[in-house]
BADOLUM-861249 format. One line per 3 residues: number of its first residue (from 1); their letters; for each residue x, y, z of N, C-alpha, C, O. Coordinates in steps of 0.02 Angstrom, whole numbers, plus 50000, padded with zeros to 5 digits. Example, Ala and Ser with C-alpha at 12.3 -4.5 7.8 and 13.67 -1.06 7.14 Angstrom:
residues 2
1 = as = 50660,49716,50390,50615,49775,50390,50660,49835,50390,50712,49834,50423  50642,49888,50354,50684,49947,50357,50645,50002,50394,50670,50057,50402
end
This chain:
residues 119
1 = mel = 50041,49940,50000,50000,50000,50000,50043,50063,50000,50027,50113,49967  50099,50061,50037,50142,50120,50039,50176,50133,49972,50189,50190,49954  50189,50079,49934,50218,50087,49867,50168,50123,49821,50187,50167,49783
4 = fla = 50105,50103,49825,50053,50136,49786,50047,50210,49804,50041,50252,49759  50050,50226,49868,50046,50295,49890,50107,50335,49867,50101,50393,49849  50166,50304,49869,50227,50338,49846,50223,50353,49771,50243,50408,49750
7 = itv = 50198,50307,49732,50190,50318,49660,50138,50373,49648,50147,50415,49604  50084,50373,49686,50033,50424,49680,50060,50493,49697,50046,50542,49663  50100,50497,49751,50131,50561,49770,50176,50586,49715,50175,50645,49698
10 = ggl = 50217,50541,49686,50260,50560,49631,50222,50585,49571,50241,50635,49540  50168,50551,49554,50126,50572,49499,50094,50640,49511,50090,50681,49465  50070,50651,49572,50040,50716,49588,50091,50772,49586,50076,50827,49561
13 = faa = 50151,50760,49612,50204,50811,49608,50222,50825,49535,50231,50883,49516  50229,50773,49495,50247,50782,49424,50192,50822,49388,50208,50868,49350  50130,50804,49399,50075,50840,49366,50071,50912,49391,50057,50958,49352
16 = gfy = 50083,50923,49455,50081,50990,49483,50136,51035,49453,50123,51092,49435  50198,51008,49450,50252,51048,49421,50242,51059,49346,50259,51112,49320  50213,51010,49312,50198,51019,49241,50147,51076,49231,50156,51118,49188
19 = clm = 50095,51076,49273,50045,51129,49267,50074,51197,49284,50053,51248,49255  50123,51200,49330,50154,51264,49346,50194,51292,49288,50204,51353,49283  50218,51249,49243,50258,51272,49187,50216,51294,49127,50244,51320,49078
22 = lhs = 50151,51285,49129,50108,51305,49074,50094,51380,49077,50108,51412,49128  50068,51408,49024,50059,51480,49020,49988,51503,49036,49972,51562,49024  49946,51460,49062,49878,51479,49081,49875,51486,49157,49898,51443,49194
25 = ivr = 49846,51542,49180,49843,51554,49252,49798,51502,49286,49811,51482,49343  49746,51481,49251,49701,51430,49281,49739,51364,49291,49730,51331,49342  49780,51347,49243,49820,51285,49251,49873,51292,49305,49891,51244,49338
28 = ial = 49898,51352,49314,49946,51364,49368,49910,51354,49435,49939,51325,49482  49849,51379,49440,49810,51369,49501,49797,51294,49513,49801,51270,49569  49781,51257,49460,49772,51185,49465,49836,51151,49488,49835,51105,49528
31 = glv = 49893,51175,49463,49958,51148,49484,49970,51158,49558,49997,51114,49591  49951,51217,49584,49960,51229,49655,49916,51183,49697,49936,51160,49750  49855,51170,49673,49811,51124,49709,49840,51054,49709,49840,51020,49760
34 = llg = 49867,51033,49652,49897,50966,49648,49959,50961,49693,49969,50910,49726  50000,51014,49696,50058,51013,49739,50038,51010,49813,50069,50975,49853  49985,51046,49831,49961,51044,49899,49935,50974,49918,49948,50950,49973
37 = sat = 49898,50943,49872,49872,50876,49885,49929,50825,49889,49928,50780,49931  49979,50833,49846,50036,50788,49847,50075,50795,49913,50097,50745,49941  50082,50856,49937,50117,50866,50000,50079,50835,50058,50109,50804,50101
40 = nll = 50013,50844,50059,49972,50813,50112,49978,50737,50111,49985,50706,50163  49975,50709,50052,49980,50636,50046,50050,50612,50064,50058,50558,50092  50101,50653,50049,50170,50636,50068,50178,50634,50144,50208,50588,50171
43 = ift = 50150,50683,50178,50153,50683,50252,50116,50623,50280,50140,50591,50327  50059,50607,50251,50020,50550,50273,50060,50485,50263,50058,50440,50306  50095,50479,50206,50133,50418,50191,50195,50412,50235,50212,50358,50258
46 = ing = 50229,50468,50247,50289,50467,50289,50272,50445,50359,50312,50410,50392  50214,50464,50383,50192,50444,50450,50186,50368,50457,50192,50341,50511  50175,50335,50401,50167,50262,50404,50093,50244,50412,50056,50279,50446
49 = lqr = 50075,50191,50380,50006,50169,50384,49998,50122,50442,50023,50065,50441  49963,50145,50493,49953,50104,50553,49878,50096,50564,49839,50144,50562  49859,50036,50576,49789,50024,50593,49785,50020,50669,49776,49967,50699
52 = gfa = 49791,50078,50699,49790,50081,50772,49725,50111,50797,49678,50124,50760  49725,50120,50861,49667,50149,50893,49675,50224,50897,49730,50251,50886  49621,50258,50912,49624,50331,50920,49670,50347,50979,49671,50310,51028
55 = plv = 49706,50402,50975,49753,50419,51030,49718,50449,51090,49731,50507,51109  49674,50410,51120,49639,50432,51180,49659,50387,51238,49662,50326,51232  49673,50418,51295,49693,50380,51354,49629,50352,51387,49585,50390,51405
58 = peg = 49625,50285,51394,49566,50256,51425,49560,50276,51498,49609,50293,51531  49500,50273,51522,49488,50289,51592,49524,50240,51638,49521,50180,51628  49558,50267,51688,49593,50225,51735,49666,50211,51716,49702,50180,51755
61 = qea = 49688,50233,51658,49758,50225,51638,49792,50293,51635,49760,50344,51628  49858,50291,51640,49896,50354,51638,49930,50365,51571,49950,50421,51556  49938,50313,51531,49972,50320,51467,49936,50277,51415,49896,50234,51431
64 = lsp = 49952,50292,51353,49924,50253,51298,49960,50187,51291,50019,50181,51305  49922,50138,51269,49953,50073,51255,49954,50064,51179,49903,50074,51147  50011,50043,51151,50015,50035,51078,49970,49979,51054,49954,49935,51095
67 = pfa = 49948,49977,50993,49961,50025,50940,49910,50082,50941,49851,50071,50957  49933,50141,50925,49888,50198,50920,49912,50243,50864,49972,50245,50848  49867,50279,50834,49883,50323,50779,49913,50388,50805,49890,50415,50856
70 = dpv = 49964,50413,50771,49997,50476,50790,49953,50534,50767,49941,50541,50707  49930,50577,50812,49884,50631,50792,49919,50692,50762,49886,50733,50730  49985,50699,50771,50020,50760,50748,50019,50765,50671,50001,50819,50646
73 = pqa = 50037,50713,50633,50033,50720,50560,49962,50732,50536,49951,50768,50487  49914,50704,50569,49844,50715,50550,49825,50788,50561,49789,50817,50520  49849,50818,50615,49835,50889,50627,49871,50933,50576,49843,50982,50552
76 = fil = 49933,50915,50558,49970,50952,50506,49932,50950,50440,49925,51001,50406  49908,50891,50422,49873,50883,50358,49808,50923,50358,49792,50957,50309  49771,50921,50412,49709,50959,50417,49722,51033,50411,49685,51069,50378
79 = tai = 49774,51058,50445,49793,51128,50440,49814,51146,50369,49795,51199,50344  49852,51103,50337,49875,51116,50269,49816,51117,50220,49817,51157,50172  49766,51075,50230,49707,51076,50187,49671,51143,50192,49650,51171,50141
82 = vin = 49664,51168,50252,49630,51233,50262,49670,51289,50230,49641,51333,50198  49736,51289,50239,49778,51341,50210,49777,51337,50134,49772,51388,50101  49780,51277,50106,49777,51269,50033,49711,51293,50005,49708,51322,49952
85 = fgl = 49657,51281,50041,49591,51304,50019,49587,51380,50018,49562,51409,49971  49613,51411,50071,49614,51484,50073,49658,51514,50018,49639,51564,49987  49716,51483,50006,49760,51506,49952,49726,51498,49884,49731,51543,49842
88 = lal = 49692,51443,49874,49658,51432,49811,49602,51482,49801,49593,51508,49745  49564,51497,49853,49510,51546,49847,49537,51614,49828,49509,51647,49785  49591,51636,49861,49621,51700,49845,49648,51700,49773,49639,51749,49737
91 = llv = 49681,51647,49754,49710,51642,49687,49656,51644,49633,49664,51676,49582  49601,51609,49645,49546,51609,49595,49514,51678,49588,49495,51697,49533  49508,51714,49643,49481,51782,49639,49529,51826,49599,49506,51866,49557
94 = lvh = 49594,51821,49612,49642,51861,49574,49643,51842,49500,49649,51885,49457  49638,51777,49486,49637,51754,49416,49574,51781,49381,49578,51805,49324  49518,51777,49414,49456,51802,49385,49460,51877,49371,49440,51901,49318
97 = raa = 49487,51914,49418,49493,51987,49410,49542,52004,49354,49528,52049,49314  49598,51968,49350,49646,51981,49296,49617,51963,49228,49628,51999,49180  49580,51909,49224,49548,51889,49161,49494,51940,49141,49484,51953,49082
100 = qet = 49459,51967,49190,49408,52017,49176,49440,52081,49148,49414,52110,49100  49495,52102,49177,49528,52164,49156,49562,52157,49089,49560,52203,49048  49594,52100,49077,49635,52093,49016,49601,52052,48962,49618,52060,48903
103 = gtd = 49554,52011,48979,49520,51970,48929,49556,51906,48913,49537,51870,48866  49609,51889,48950,49647,51828,48937,49674,51801,49003,49679,51837,49052  49692,51737,49002,49725,51708,49060,49795,51683,49042,49826,51645,49080
106 = dtr = 49820,51703,48984,49887,51683,48962,49939,51728,48994,49935,51789,48989  49987,51698,49028,50037,51737,49064,50081,51778,49017,50104,51832,49035  50093,51753,48957,50134,51791,48909,50098,51855,48888,50128,51908,48882
109 = alr = 50033,51849,48875,49994,51908,48856,49988,51957,48914,49990,52018,48904  49981,51931,48974,49977,51975,49033,50043,52013,49042,50043,52071,49061  50099,51979,49030,50164,52010,49038,50173,52067,48987,50199,52120,49005
112 = tel = 50152,52057,48926,50159,52110,48875,50112,52168,48889,50129,52226,48877  50052,52154,48915,50006,52207,48933,50031,52247,48991,50020,52308,48994  50066,52215,49037,50094,52250,49094,50151,52297,49071,50156,52353,49095
115 = kds = 50192,52274,49025,50246,52316,48998,50217,52376,48960,50243,52431,48966  50163,52364,48922,50133,52419,48884,50100,52471,48929,50099,52530,48913  50073,52449,48986,50039,52496,49030,50088,52539,49069,50070,52594,49092
118 = kr = 50151,52517,49077,50201,52556,49112,50227,52614,49069,50252,52663,49096  50222,52608,49004,50248,52660,48960,50203,52718,48954,50218,52766,48919
end
């Protein structure tokens, strides 16, 4: 199972970097989403797949007894999902506004329009 997740992480990173190299802002946004998902899955995979119990101390005991799932990577992933969602929302608003103003989402055309507006 970890081999499958490692291959999936590699594929997501490759697709994300490929999308970042394209000249469409929408595809760049998609690339950032893919990179965020790949990073979350990478953290999940590095933690190791354990079929443990929830990390709750039972009544009458002072410590956890193994096996139990580590809650720290899960908290990191949940936080990263929220941050990625906020970043995506901001990026989509900026992309929409730029496309409204210029009529295109091509980064090369946006770059030339920016140079023309400075003159």
